[in-house]
Each structure stands twice: as structure tokens, then as C-alpha cells.
N, C-alpha and C positions, 0 to 999 in steps of 0.2 A: 399870467396864462390862465384861460378858464379852462378846466376838467369837464369833460362830456361826461355826465354821470349815466350809469346804466339804469334801465328802468326798476324799480321794485319788483322783485319775484322770490319765489321760494323753490326750492331743489333739494331733492334729496341727495346726501352725501354720497350714496353709493353711485348716482348718476354722474358724479364730476369725474374726470379722466384722472386715470392714475399716472403718476409721473414714473418714466423710466428710472430706474435706481439700481444699483450695482450690489444691492444688499438682500440676499435671499431673507425671503419672511419679511420683510420689511415694506409697507406700501406708504406712499408719500402723495397726497392730493393737495394742490395748491389754490387755496381758497380766493386770494386775493394778494395784489401788490399794489400800495400805495406809496409813491415816492420814496422815503427810506425805511420802510416797513414792509415784510411781508407775513401772510398768515397761512399756516397749512396745517393739516392733520395728518398724522402719522399713525399707523397700526402695526405693531411687532407682535408677531405670532409667539405662540407660547414656548418657553425655552430659547426664544430667540433675542437677537440684539440688534442694534443699529451698530453701525461699525465704529472701530475705537477711531476718532478722529478729532480735529481743532477745526474752529472756522475762526475766521477775521473778525465776525461779527458777533454781538453779544445775543443769547436767547434767553428767552422766557417763555415757560410752558406750564399747562396745567392739564392734570390727568383726570379723563371724564369717563376711564371704563377700566376695571380690574388692578391689578400690582404688580410691582417690579421693582427695580433699583436704580439709581443713577450713578452711574460709575464714573469716579474720578481718579485722579493720579494716586492721590493720598487715601481715599476714603469710599465707601458704598454710602448712599444715604437711600434709604428706603421711599419707595412711592407707592401711594395708594389713591383710590378715587377720590378726587379732590384736593390732592398734593398741588402745590405750586412750586415750581422750582426756577433758579436763575443758573446762568452758564456764562462767565465772564469770556470776552473775548480772548481767541487762543489758548483756552483752557481745554486740555486733552478730556474727552468725555464718550460716555456711549450710554445707551437706555437699554435696560434690559427688563423683557417680561419673564414673570416668576409666576404666574398663573395660569391656568388650566385654558382661560380665552383670552383672544389677542389683548394686548395692553394699546389702549387709545389715547393718545394726548394730542391737544393744540399747541402749535408752537409758534410765536412770534420772533421773527428777525429782526434784529435793529441794525441798519446798516449804518449808523451814524456815530 
């Protein structure tokens, strides 16, 4: 099957539609879904957190602004600009913002 590619373009992140999420203070914008991979950007407001949850797929992420923590069942891992993290499938986790401005990270979900 041949996939039709969209034209090359540049767009500002703030112009990408926000997804509806049931997490106050968390904004999610899906950038791209290709076959078994989904790329998205999440913003977590100061002193906020993504929900405590688990996913059937693995996550990989990179923090692009501010600092926080990756909460796991048995520990907290500090996050700062430039931190890269990996969450195993079905591992309980949450990402918390500990700074004075929103924590922004890019997340890639791998559905294989």
C-alpha cells in the first residue's frame, strides 16, 4: 500500500488543536500517527500532573522545557530539560511538573 504524504509545511505548536483530556492542567497535542507509532506534545501546568495510569504500549519521551518528575510505583525519577525517559508497557506512571512554568515533553507511543 502506498501512503499519500502530506506536503512539507511549518506550523506553530499553539495552532495545533488540543485533544480533549480528562486531566485538569494537562494539554495534549497529537502531532503525527504513522502505522504503529504516535507522536504527541504534552504540557503539564505548574504543580500539576498527568493522571496516575498505565498504558498497554511503551512510551518514550524527552523533556523540552522546565523540570518535574516521573512517578513510578517504586520511585520518583527527576526530569529536567533534556531528560529522556522510557516507560515499559503496563507500568503505572505519572509525569509531574515541579517548576514555575509548564513542563513540556514530547512523547512517542510505540504500539508494537
